[in-house]
C-alpha positions as CSV (number, residue, x, y, z in Angstrom):
1,X,-25.9,5.3,4.2
2,X,-23.7,7.6,2.1
3,X,-20.6,5.9,3.4
4,X,-22.1,2.5,2.5
5,X,-22.7,3.6,-1.1
6,X,-19.1,5.0,-1.3
7,X,-17.8,1.6,-0.1
8,X,-19.8,-0.2,-2.8
9,X,-18.6,2.1,-5.5
10,X,-15.0,1.8,-4.2
11,X,-15.1,-2.0,-4.4
12,X,-16.7,-1.8,-7.9
13,X,-13.9,0.4,-9.2
14,X,-11.1,-1.5,-7.6
15,X,-12.3,-5.0,-8.5
16,X,-14.5,-4.9,-11.7
17,X,-11.8,-4.3,-14.4
18,X,-9.5,-7.0,-13.0
19,X,-12.5,-9.4,-12.4
20,X,-13.6,-8.9,-16.0
21,X,-10.2,-9.4,-17.4
22,X,-9.5,-12.6,-15.5
23,X,-12.9,-13.9,-16.4
24,X,-12.0,-13.5,-20.1
25,X,-9.0,-15.7,-19.4
26,X,-11.2,-18.4,-17.8
27,X,-9.8,-17.8,-14.3
28,X,-12.4,-18.3,-11.6
29,X,-12.9,-18.7,-7.9
30,X,-10.5,-17.5,-5.3
31,X,-7.8,-16.7,-7.9
32,X,-10.1,-14.4,-9.8
33,X,-11.2,-12.5,-6.6
34,X,-7.8,-12.2,-5.0
35,X,-6.0,-11.2,-8.2
36,X,-8.7,-8.8,-9.5
37,X,-7.5,-5.7,-7.6
38,X,-3.9,-6.5,-8.6
39,X,-4.9,-6.8,-12.3
40,X,-7.0,-3.6,-12.0
41,X,-3.8,-1.9,-10.7
42,X,-1.9,-3.2,-13.7
43,X,-4.6,-2.1,-16.2
44,X,-5.1,1.3,-14.7
45,X,-1.4,1.9,-14.1
46,X,-0.5,1.1,-17.7
47,X,-3.6,3.0,-19.0
48,X,-2.6,6.1,-17.1
49,X,0.8,6.1,-18.7
50,X,-0.6,5.5,-22.2
51,X,-3.2,8.2,-21.9
52,X,-0.6,10.7,-20.7
53,X,1.6,9.9,-23.7
54,X,-1.4,10.4,-26.0
55,X,-2.4,13.7,-24.1
56,X,-5.8,12.2,-23.3
57,X,-7.4,12.8,-19.9
58,X,-7.5,9.9,-17.5
59,X,-11.1,9.4,-16.4
60,X,-13.7,6.6,-16.3
61,X,-14.2,6.7,-20.1
62,X,-10.5,6.5,-20.9
63,X,-10.1,3.8,-18.3
64,X,-12.8,1.7,-19.9
65,X,-11.3,2.1,-23.3
66,X,-7.8,1.1,-22.3
67,X,-9.1,-1.8,-20.2
68,X,-11.2,-3.1,-23.2
69,X,-8.2,-2.8,-25.5
70,X,-5.8,-4.5,-23.1
71,X,-8.2,-7.3,-22.2
72,X,-9.0,-7.8,-25.9
73,X,-5.3,-8.3,-26.7
74,X,-5.0,-10.7,-23.8
75,X,-8.1,-12.6,-25.0
76,X,-6.7,-12.9,-28.5
77,X,-3.3,-14.1,-27.3
78,X,-5.1,-16.6,-25.0
79,X,-7.2,-18.0,-27.8
80,X,-4.2,-18.4,-30.1
81,X,-2.3,-20.3,-27.4
82,X,-5.1,-22.8,-26.7
83,X,-3.7,-25.4,-29.0
84,X,-0.5,-25.5,-27.0
85,X,-2.1,-25.4,-23.5
86,X,-3.6,-28.2,-21.5
87,X,-7.2,-27.9,-20.5
88,X,-6.2,-27.0,-16.9
89,X,-3.2,-24.6,-16.8
90,X,-2.2,-24.7,-13.2
91,X,-1.7,-27.0,-10.3
92,X,-4.2,-25.0,-8.3
93,X,-6.9,-25.3,-10.9
94,X,-6.3,-29.0,-11.1
95,X,-6.6,-29.3,-7.4
96,X,-9.9,-27.4,-7.4
97,X,-11.3,-29.5,-10.2
98,X,-10.5,-32.7,-8.3
99,X,-12.1,-31.4,-5.1
100,X,-15.5,-33.0,-4.6
101,X,-16.5,-30.3,-2.1
102,X,-15.4,-27.4,-4.2
103,X,-18.5,-25.3,-3.8
104,X,-18.7,-25.8,-0.1
105,X,-15.0,-25.0,0.3
106,X,-15.5,-21.9,-1.8
107,X,-18.3,-20.7,0.5
108,X,-16.0,-21.2,3.5
109,X,-13.2,-19.2,1.9
110,X,-15.6,-16.4,1.0
111,X,-16.8,-16.2,4.6
112,X,-13.3,-16.4,5.9
113,X,-12.0,-13.6,3.6
114,X,-14.9,-11.4,4.5
115,X,-14.5,-12.0,8.2
116,X,-10.7,-11.4,8.0
117,X,-11.3,-8.0,6.3
118,X,-13.8,-7.1,9.0
119,X,-11.4,-8.0,11.8
120,X,-8.9,-5.5,10.2
121,X,-11.4,-2.7,9.6
122,X,-13.6,-2.7,12.6
123,X,-11.0,-1.9,15.3
124,X,-9.6,0.9,13.1
125,X,-13.1,2.3,12.4
126,X,-13.9,2.3,16.1
127,X,-10.5,3.9,17.1
128,X,-10.7,6.4,14.3
129,X,-14.2,7.5,15.2
130,X,-14.8,9.5,12.0
131,X,-13.5,8.9,8.4
132,X,-12.1,12.4,8.3
133,X,-9.5,11.6,11.0
134,X,-7.5,9.6,8.5
135,X,-6.3,12.9,7.2
136,X,-4.1,13.3,10.3
137,X,-1.7,10.6,9.1
138,X,1.7,11.9,8.0
139,X,1.5,11.5,4.3
140,X,-2.3,11.8,3.9
141,X,-2.2,15.4,2.5
142,X,0.2,14.3,-0.3
143,X,-2.1,11.5,-1.4
144,X,-5.3,13.5,-1.0
145,X,-3.7,16.2,-3.2
146,X,-2.7,13.6,-5.8
147,X,-6.3,12.4,-6.2
148,X,-7.5,16.0,-6.7
149,X,-4.7,16.7,-9.1
150,X,-5.7,13.7,-11.2
151,X,-9.4,14.8,-11.1
152,X,-8.4,18.4,-12.1
153,X,-5.8,17.7,-14.8
154,X,-6.6,14.2,-16.0
155,X,-2.9,13.3,-15.6
156,X,-2.3,10.1,-13.6
157,X,1.0,8.9,-15.0
158,X,3.9,8.2,-12.5
159,X,5.9,10.6,-14.7
160,X,3.4,13.4,-14.2
161,X,2.1,13.2,-10.6
162,X,4.9,15.1,-8.9
163,X,4.1,18.2,-10.9
164,X,1.2,18.7,-8.4
165,X,3.7,19.9,-5.8
166,X,3.9,23.2,-7.6
167,X,7.0,25.1,-6.4
168,X,10.4,23.4,-6.7
169,X,12.1,20.9,-9.0
170,X,9.8,17.9,-9.0
171,X,11.2,15.8,-11.8
172,X,11.0,12.1,-11.0
173,X,8.7,9.1,-10.9
174,X,6.2,8.3,-8.2
175,X,4.0,5.1,-8.4
176,X,0.3,6.0,-9.0
177,X,-1.3,2.5,-9.2
178,X,-3.6,3.2,-6.3
179,X,-4.2,6.9,-7.2
180,X,-5.2,6.1,-10.8
181,X,-8.0,3.9,-9.5
182,X,-9.1,5.9,-6.5
183,X,-9.4,9.1,-8.5
184,X,-12.1,7.5,-10.6
185,X,-14.4,7.0,-7.6
186,X,-17.3,9.5,-7.7
187,X,-16.8,12.3,-5.0
188,X,-19.7,11.6,-2.7
189,X,-20.5,12.5,0.1
190,X,-17.1,14.2,0.4
191,X,-13.5,13.9,-0.7
192,X,-12.4,13.0,2.8
193,X,-14.8,10.1,3.0
194,X,-13.8,8.8,-0.5
195,X,-10.1,9.0,0.5
196,X,-10.6,7.1,3.7
197,X,-12.8,4.4,2.3
198,X,-10.5,4.0,-0.8
199,X,-7.4,3.8,1.5
200,X,-8.8,1.2,4.0
201,X,-11.5,-0.9,2.5
202,X,-9.7,-2.3,-0.6
203,X,-6.5,-2.7,1.4
204,X,-8.1,-4.9,4.1
205,X,-10.0,-7.0,1.5
206,X,-7.1,-7.5,-0.8
207,X,-4.8,-8.5,2.1
208,X,-7.3,-11.0,3.4
209,X,-8.0,-12.6,0.0
210,X,-4.3,-12.5,-0.9
211,X,-3.4,-14.5,2.2
212,X,-5.9,-17.1,1.3
213,X,-4.5,-17.4,-2.2
214,X,-0.9,-17.5,-1.1
215,X,-1.6,-20.2,1.4
216,X,-3.4,-22.3,-1.2
217,X,-0.5,-21.8,-3.6
218,X,2.0,-23.0,-1.1
219,X,-0.1,-25.8,0.4
220,X,-2.6,-26.8,-2.4
221,X,-3.2,-30.2,-0.7
222,X,-4.5,-28.5,2.5
223,X,-7.6,-26.4,1.6
224,X,-8.3,-25.9,5.3
225,X,-5.2,-23.8,5.7
226,X,-6.5,-21.4,3.0
227,X,-9.7,-21.0,5.0
228,X,-7.8,-20.3,8.2
229,X,-5.3,-17.8,6.8
230,X,-7.7,-14.8,6.3
231,X,-8.9,-15.2,9.9
232,X,-5.4,-14.5,11.0
233,X,-5.2,-11.5,8.6
234,X,-5.4,-8.9,11.4
235,X,-2.5,-10.2,13.3
236,X,1.2,-9.2,13.1
237,X,2.5,-6.8,10.5
238,X,-0.7,-5.8,8.7
239,X,-0.3,-3.1,5.9
240,X,-3.1,-1.1,7.5
241,X,-0.6,-0.1,10.3
242,X,1.5,1.6,7.7
243,X,-1.5,3.5,6.4
244,X,-2.7,4.6,9.8
245,X,0.7,5.7,11.3
246,X,2.4,7.0,8.2
247,X,-0.4,7.6,5.8
248,X,1.7,6.1,2.9
249,X,-1.3,4.9,0.9
250,X,0.7,3.7,-2.1
251,X,3.1,1.7,-0.1
252,X,0.3,0.2,2.0
253,X,-1.7,-0.8,-1.1
254,X,1.3,-2.5,-2.6
255,X,1.9,-4.4,0.6
256,X,-1.7,-5.5,0.6
257,X,-1.3,-6.8,-2.9
258,X,2.0,-8.6,-2.3
259,X,0.6,-12.0,-1.1
260,X,-1.5,-12.3,-4.2
261,X,1.5,-11.4,-6.4
262,X,3.6,-13.9,-4.6
263,X,1.0,-16.6,-5.2
264,X,1.0,-15.9,-8.9
265,X,4.8,-16.2,-9.0
266,X,4.7,-19.5,-7.1
267,X,1.9,-20.9,-9.3
268,X,3.8,-20.0,-12.5
269,X,7.0,-21.5,-11.1
270,X,5.2,-24.8,-10.4
271,X,3.0,-25.0,-13.5
272,X,5.4,-23.5,-16.1
273,X,2.3,-22.8,-18.3
274,X,2.3,-19.7,-20.6
275,X,-1.0,-18.4,-19.1
276,X,0.3,-18.6,-15.5
277,X,3.7,-17.1,-16.5
278,X,2.1,-14.2,-18.4
279,X,-0.3,-13.6,-15.5
280,X,2.6,-13.6,-13.0
281,X,4.5,-11.0,-15.1
282,X,1.4,-8.7,-15.3
283,X,0.9,-9.0,-11.6
284,X,4.5,-8.2,-10.7
285,X,4.3,-5.1,-13.0
286,X,1.0,-4.1,-11.4
287,X,2.6,-4.5,-8.0
288,X,5.5,-2.2,-9.1
289,X,3.0,0.3,-10.4
290,X,1.5,0.4,-6.9
291,X,4.9,0.7,-5.2
292,X,8.3,-0.9,-6.0
293,X,9.2,-1.7,-2.4
294,X,7.2,-5.1,-2.2
295,X,8.6,-6.0,-5.7
296,X,12.1,-5.7,-4.3
297,X,11.1,-7.8,-1.3
298,X,9.7,-10.5,-3.5
299,X,12.9,-10.4,-5.6
300,X,14.9,-10.9,-2.4
301,X,12.6,-13.8,-1.3
302,X,13.1,-15.5,-4.7
303,X,16.9,-15.8,-4.2
304,X,16.7,-19.5,-3.2
305,X,15.2,-20.2,-6.6
306,X,16.6,-17.4,-8.9
307,X,20.1,-17.7,-7.4
308,X,20.8,-21.3,-8.3
309,X,18.9,-21.0,-11.6
310,X,21.0,-17.9,-12.5
311,X,24.3,-19.6,-11.6
312,X,23.3,-22.6,-13.7
313,X,22.5,-20.4,-16.7
314,X,25.8,-18.6,-16.4
315,X,27.7,-21.9,-16.2
316,X,26.0,-23.1,-19.4
317,X,26.7,-19.8,-21.2
318,X,30.4,-19.7,-20.2
319,X,31.1,-23.0,-22.0
320,X,31.2,-21.2,-25.4
321,X,32.4,-17.9,-26.8
322,X,29.0,-16.5,-27.7
323,X,27.7,-17.2,-24.2
324,X,30.6,-15.5,-22.6
325,X,30.0,-12.4,-24.7
326,X,26.3,-12.5,-23.7
327,X,27.2,-12.7,-20.0
328,X,29.7,-9.8,-20.4
329,X,27.2,-7.6,-22.2
330,X,24.6,-8.4,-19.6
331,X,26.9,-7.5,-16.7
332,X,27.8,-4.2,-18.4
333,X,24.2,-3.3,-19.0
334,X,23.2,-4.2,-15.5
335,X,26.0,-2.1,-14.0
336,X,25.1,0.9,-16.2
337,X,21.5,0.6,-15.2
338,X,22.4,0.5,-11.5
339,X,24.7,3.6,-11.9
340,X,21.9,5.5,-13.7
341,X,19.3,4.5,-11.1
342,X,21.6,5.4,-8.2
343,X,22.1,8.9,-9.7
344,X,18.3,9.5,-9.9
345,X,17.1,12.2,-7.5
346,X,14.2,10.2,-6.1
347,X,16.2,7.0,-5.6
348,X,19.1,9.0,-4.1
349,X,16.6,10.5,-1.5
350,X,15.4,7.1,-0.6
351,X,18.8,5.5,-0.3
352,X,20.0,8.5,1.7
353,X,17.5,7.8,4.5
354,X,18.9,6.3,7.7
355,X,16.9,4.2,10.2
356,X,16.5,4.8,13.9
357,X,19.2,4.0,16.3
358,X,19.8,0.3,16.9
359,X,17.8,-1.4,19.7
360,X,19.4,-4.8,19.2
361,X,18.4,-7.8,17.0
362,X,15.7,-9.1,19.4
363,X,13.8,-5.9,18.9
364,X,14.2,-6.2,15.1
365,X,12.4,-9.6,15.3
366,X,9.7,-8.0,17.4
367,X,9.3,-5.2,14.9
368,X,8.8,-7.7,12.1
369,X,6.2,-9.6,14.1
370,X,4.2,-6.6,15.1
371,X,4.7,-4.3,12.1
372,X,7.3,-2.0,13.9
373,X,4.6,-0.3,16.0
374,X,6.6,-0.1,19.2
375,X,3.8,-1.8,21.1
376,X,2.2,-5.2,21.0
377,X,-0.8,-4.7,18.8
378,X,-1.3,-8.4,18.2
379,X,-0.4,-11.7,19.8
380,X,2.0,-12.6,17.0
381,X,3.8,-15.2,19.2
382,X,1.1,-17.7,18.7
383,X,1.3,-17.3,14.9
384,X,5.1,-17.6,14.9
385,X,5.0,-20.8,16.9
386,X,2.4,-22.3,14.6
387,X,4.6,-21.2,11.6
388,X,7.4,-23.2,13.1
389,X,5.2,-26.3,13.1
390,X,4.2,-25.5,9.5
391,X,7.9,-25.3,8.5
392,X,8.6,-28.6,10.1
393,X,5.7,-30.3,8.4
394,X,6.4,-28.9,5.0
395,X,10.2,-29.1,4.9
396,X,10.3,-32.4,3.0
397,X,9.0,-30.8,-0.2
398,X,11.9,-29.2,-2.1
399,X,9.8,-26.5,-3.8
400,X,8.1,-25.6,-0.5
401,X,11.5,-25.4,1.2
402,X,12.5,-22.7,-1.3
403,X,9.5,-20.6,-0.2
404,X,10.4,-21.1,3.4
405,X,14.0,-20.0,2.8
406,X,12.8,-16.9,0.9
407,X,10.7,-15.9,3.9
408,X,13.7,-16.5,6.2
409,X,15.9,-14.2,4.1
410,X,13.3,-11.4,4.5
411,X,13.2,-12.0,8.3
412,X,17.0,-11.9,8.5
413,X,17.3,-8.6,6.6
414,X,16.2,-6.4,9.5
415,X,18.3,-8.4,11.9
416,X,21.5,-8.0,9.8
417,X,20.7,-4.4,9.1
418,X,20.2,-3.7,12.8
419,X,23.6,-5.0,13.6
420,X,25.0,-1.9,11.8
421,X,27.9,-3.9,10.4
422,X,29.4,-1.6,7.8
423,X,27.3,-1.8,4.7
424,X,24.6,-3.9,6.4
425,X,22.4,-0.9,7.2
426,X,22.1,-0.1,3.5
427,X,20.1,-3.3,3.1
428,X,17.0,-1.6,4.4
429,X,17.4,1.5,2.3
430,X,15.0,0.3,-0.5
431,X,12.3,0.3,2.2
432,X,13.1,3.8,3.4
433,X,15.1,2.2,6.3
434,X,11.7,1.3,7.9
435,X,11.0,-2.2,8.9
436,X,7.3,-1.6,8.8
437,X,7.4,-1.3,5.0
438,X,9.1,-4.7,4.6
439,X,7.6,-6.7,7.5
440,X,4.2,-7.4,5.9
441,X,5.8,-9.3,3.0
442,X,7.6,-11.6,5.4
443,X,4.6,-11.8,7.7
444,X,2.3,-13.1,4.8
445,X,4.5,-16.1,4.5
446,X,4.5,-16.6,8.2
447,X,0.7,-16.6,8.3
448,X,0.6,-19.2,5.5
449,X,3.0,-21.5,7.3
450,X,1.1,-21.0,10.6
451,X,-2.3,-21.8,8.9
452,X,-0.8,-25.1,7.6
453,X,0.9,-25.8,10.9
454,X,-2.4,-25.4,12.9
455,X,-4.6,-27.4,10.5
456,X,-2.2,-30.2,9.4
457,X,-0.5,-30.4,12.8
458,X,-3.9,-31.0,14.5
459,X,-4.8,-33.7,11.9
460,X,-1.6,-35.6,12.5
461,X,-2.0,-35.4,16.3
462,X,-5.5,-36.8,16.0
463,X,-4.4,-39.5,13.6
464,X,-1.5,-40.6,15.8
465,X,-3.7,-40.7,18.9
466,X,-1.8,-38.0,20.7
467,X,-4.9,-35.8,20.7
468,X,-8.2,-37.2,21.9
469,X,-10.9,-35.9,19.6
470,X,-13.7,-38.0,21.1
471,X,-16.4,-39.4,18.8
472,X,-16.2,-36.5,16.3
473,X,-12.5,-36.2,15.2
474,X,-13.6,-34.0,12.2
475,X,-14.2,-31.2,14.7
476,X,-10.7,-31.2,16.0
477,X,-9.2,-28.9,13.4
478,X,-12.1,-26.3,13.6
479,X,-11.9,-26.3,17.4
480,X,-8.1,-25.8,17.6
481,X,-8.3,-23.1,14.9
482,X,-11.0,-21.3,16.8
483,X,-8.9,-21.3,20.0
484,X,-5.9,-19.9,18.1
485,X,-8.1,-17.2,16.4
486,X,-9.5,-16.1,19.8
487,X,-6.1,-16.2,21.4
488,X,-4.7,-13.7,18.8
489,X,-7.9,-11.9,17.9
490,X,-8.9,-10.4,21.2
491,X,-5.6,-8.6,22.0
492,X,-5.2,-7.7,18.3
493,X,-8.6,-6.0,18.2
494,X,-7.9,-4.0,21.4
495,X,-4.4,-3.0,20.3
496,X,-5.5,-2.0,16.8
497,X,-8.3,0.2,18.2
498,X,-5.8,1.9,20.5
499,X,-3.3,2.4,17.7
500,X,-5.9,4.1,15.4
501,X,-7.1,6.3,18.2
502,X,-3.5,7.2,19.2
503,X,-2.3,7.9,15.7
504,X,-5.3,9.6,14.1
505,X,-7.1,11.5,16.8
506,X,-4.4,14.0,17.5
507,X,-3.1,12.4,20.7
508,X,0.0,11.2,18.9
509,X,1.1,14.8,19.2
510,X,-0.2,17.9,20.9
511,X,-2.2,18.9,18.0
512,X,-3.5,17.1,14.8
513,X,-2.9,18.2,11.3
514,X,-6.5,19.2,11.0
515,X,-9.2,19.3,13.7
516,X,-12.9,18.6,13.3
517,X,-13.6,22.3,13.7
518,X,-11.1,23.2,11.0
519,X,-12.7,20.7,8.6
520,X,-16.1,22.3,9.1
521,X,-14.5,25.7,8.4
522,X,-12.9,24.3,5.2
523,X,-16.3,22.9,4.1
524,X,-17.7,26.5,4.3
525,X,-14.8,28.2,2.5
526,X,-15.9,27.5,-1.1
527,X,-18.9,29.9,-0.4
528,X,-16.6,32.5,1.1
529,X,-13.4,32.9,-0.9
530,X,-12.4,33.2,-4.5
531,X,-11.3,29.8,-5.9
532,X,-9.0,31.4,-8.4
533,X,-6.9,33.1,-5.7
534,X,-4.3,31.2,-3.7
535,X,-4.1,30.7,0.1
536,X,-0.8,30.8,1.9
537,X,-0.4,28.8,5.2
538,X,1.6,26.2,7.0
539,X,1.9,22.8,5.4
540,X,1.5,21.3,8.9
541,X,-1.9,22.7,9.4
542,X,-5.3,22.6,7.7
543,X,-3.9,24.6,4.8
544,X,-2.2,21.5,3.5
545,X,-5.7,19.9,3.0
546,X,-7.3,22.8,1.2
547,X,-6.5,21.6,-2.3
548,X,-7.3,18.0,-1.6
549,X,-10.6,18.7,0.2
550,X,-12.1,21.6,-1.8
551,X,-9.8,22.1,-4.8
552,X,-8.7,25.5,-3.5
553,X,-5.5,27.0,-4.9
554,X,-2.7,26.8,-2.3
555,X,0.8,28.2,-2.6
556,X,2.3,25.4,-0.6
557,X,0.1,22.3,-1.1
558,X,1.8,19.9,1.3
559,X,5.0,19.3,3.2
560,X,6.8,18.2,0.1
561,X,6.2,21.5,-1.6
562,X,9.3,23.8,-1.7
563,X,8.8,27.6,-1.2
564,X,10.4,29.8,-3.8
565,X,12.1,33.1,-3.2
566,X,8.9,35.2,-3.3
567,X,7.2,32.9,-0.7
568,X,10.2,33.0,1.5
569,X,10.2,36.8,1.4
570,X,6.5,36.9,2.2
571,X,6.9,34.6,5.2
572,X,9.8,36.7,6.5
573,X,8.1,40.1,6.1
574,X,4.4,39.3,6.7
575,X,4.3,41.4,9.9
576,X,5.2,44.5,7.7
577,X,2.0,44.2,5.6
578,X,0.8,47.7,4.8
579,X,4.2,49.2,5.3
580,X,6.5,47.1,3.1
581,X,6.1,48.3,-0.6
582,X,7.6,45.0,-1.9
583,X,5.3,42.7,0.0
584,X,2.2,43.4,-2.1
585,X,4.3,42.8,-5.3
586,X,5.4,39.4,-3.9
587,X,1.9,38.5,-3.0
588,X,0.6,39.4,-6.4
589,X,3.4,37.4,-8.2
590,X,2.2,34.3,-6.3
591,X,-1.5,35.2,-6.8
592,X,-1.9,35.0,-3.0
593,X,-5.0,36.7,-1.6
594,X,-5.7,34.7,1.6
595,X,-3.7,33.7,4.7
596,X,-4.3,30.5,6.7
597,X,-3.3,31.1,10.3
598,X,-3.2,28.3,12.9
599,X,-2.0,29.0,16.4
600,X,-1.5,25.3,17.0
601,X,0.0,23.6,13.9
602,X,1.1,20.0,14.1
603,X,4.3,19.5,16.1
604,X,5.3,17.1,13.3
605,X,6.4,20.3,11.4
606,X,8.7,21.6,14.1
607,X,11.1,24.0,12.5
608,X,9.0,24.5,9.4
609,X,7.5,27.8,8.4
610,X,4.4,28.4,10.6
611,X,1.8,31.1,10.4
612,X,0.8,31.3,14.1
613,X,-1.0,34.7,14.1
614,X,-2.2,37.2,11.5
615,X,-0.4,40.4,10.6
616,X,-1.3,43.4,12.9
617,X,-2.9,45.2,10.0
618,X,-4.1,44.9,6.4
619,X,-6.2,41.7,6.8
620,X,-9.9,40.9,7.4
621,X,-11.2,37.7,9.0
622,X,-13.1,35.4,6.6
623,X,-13.9,32.4,8.8
624,X,-12.4,30.5,11.7
625,X,-12.6,27.0,13.2
626,X,-10.8,25.7,16.2
627,X,-7.3,27.2,16.4
628,X,-7.3,28.1,12.7
629,X,-8.6,31.1,10.8
630,X,-8.6,32.4,7.2
631,X,-7.9,36.0,6.5
632,X,-8.4,38.1,3.4
633,X,-5.4,40.4,2.6
634,X,-7.0,43.8,2.1
635,X,-3.9,45.9,2.2
636,X,-3.0,45.0,-1.4
637,X,-6.3,45.9,-3.0
C-alpha cells in the first residue's frame, strides 16, 4: 500500500505542473498528457536555476511559485497573440476536431498507453523482486546522493549539483531536470522506494505516451497507428534498459521524453503557428535540462530539414554585403563556442571516452534494435519488418520522407562509427560512445513507422482483396495487430525479466553494491551512530549509499568522489591505527569517526580502494549485515 501511495505522489509531482500549464494554453487530450512531464521538466529545471541564482531553497513552495510565474507569463503571451492565431493552431488539433469518434479514440489511446507502460514495468518489477535492488545499478549511488543533496541544501541547479561529490575539483554542469522533480516527492516509506518508483514509473509512462504522440504527429490521418504504438513500447531499445543496466537515471529520463519532444518539433514544423513553435522550443529546452544526449540526437535527425533550409538561408544572405558579414560573424561565433565547449572539463571527459572493440556493422544494427543489451530481450525483427512496410507506404509524402531520412541517419551513425574509419568513431562520443544511449531515439521512429505499416498495410491488403477478412473486415486490423503484439510481447516479457534479475540482483557480478542484509543494517544505523561524524568506506560497497539512504555524512560519497591527501594517507596506514601518531590527526581533519568494512565489495570497483577488514586494534563493532560491518574508531578518543 505504501508503494502504491508513493507511485500516486510520483505521478502527481511529475505530471501536475506541466498538465496545468498546458491546460492554460488550451492544449488537451493526448498532447496534454504526453507533453506534461516534459513541460514539468522544463518548468522545474528553469525554476531550479532561478532559485539558485536568487539564493532561495528549491522545495515544493518555490516550485509552485516559479511554475505559477512561468505559466502566468505564458498565459499572458498566449492571450495577446490570440488575434493573430487561428482558432485551431495545429494540424493535430484540426484532425482531432474533425474526428467524429474522438472520445472513443481517446479512450483507446488511454488504455493503450497504460497497457504499454505496464508491459515495460511488470517484467522489471518481477525480475527486480524488491524496489531496493535498483540501487545496485552502476550510477544509482550518484543519483541517490543527488536527491539527498537537493533535499538537504535546497540547491538543484545544474551549476550546483556536482558540489555534492565533496572532495576534488567538481566545477561543471550536470543536467538536473529529473532530480529537481524527484527531490520534491515526500520521502515515504523510504528513500530507496522513492528513488526506484521515481526512476521507473514516470519513465515507462512518458515513453509509452510519447510514442503515441509521435506516431500521431507523423501519421495524423491514421489514428489506429497511435493506438498500436504504445503496445509496442516494451520492444527494442527501451530507455528502461539504460536505467537497469547502467543506472543513468537522467539519461534514461531524457530518452523517455525524446518521442514527445520530437512530436512537438514535427507539429511546429508542419503548422508554423506561434503557439506550436513556442511549445517546441520549451520542450527542447526541457529535454536538454533532462540530458543533452537526446537533444543532439534530434538535431542529427533534423538534418534532412535543417540542412537544406540552412543552405538556402546562406545562399540568400551571400547575395548582399550585409548578409555576407552576418554569415561570417555567425561562423566565427559558432567556432568560438565549439572551442570553448571542447575545452570544458566535463565535455572533455565525455569526448574522451572510447567505445568497446568493434564487432562488425551487423552487430551495430543488432545493438540499435535491442538497446545494446548483448542478448535478444525483444523480438525487434517483427517491428523492423513492419517499419519497412510503413516506410514504403509513407514515402510519397515529402514531409514524412524527411522524418524517415532523419531516423535513417540515426541508424547509420553506429554503423559508420563501428567501422572505425579515422574520425568516424568520434561520432558516438556525444553519447558516451555507447549505442544504448542513442538507440531509443532511433527506435521511437521505427515503432511509429511499424505501427503505421501494420495498421495501414492491413487495410490496404483487405481493400485490395489480397487478405480475406470474411464478413467483418473491420476486425482485420485489430487481429493482425494482436498477432504482432503477442509475437513481440512474449519474448520481450521473458527477456526483460531476465535482464532485470541479472543486472540488479547481484548475479551480474560476484557481489552486488549493496545486499539486502546491508540495507537492513543501514536502516538501523541512524539509531547507532552520530550523524555529524563521517564514515569512511569503499565507494563500491554499501558505504556509497549511506548519504543517499539515511543522510549520513560520508567521506567518499560515491565512485565519482576523489580522495584528498588525508584520505589517501588514512587508507594506506589504517592497519597502523593506535601506533601511528599522524593517523588520528588525519582522521580528525576529515571528521571521520566510523569505518565501513566490506569483505565482498562489488567487483565493478576492481582496483579501487577497498576496506576489506577492520584494523587489528583501536575499533569497536557498531553493527553488521551480510559481508559488511561498521566500526567505531575508539583509538582516537
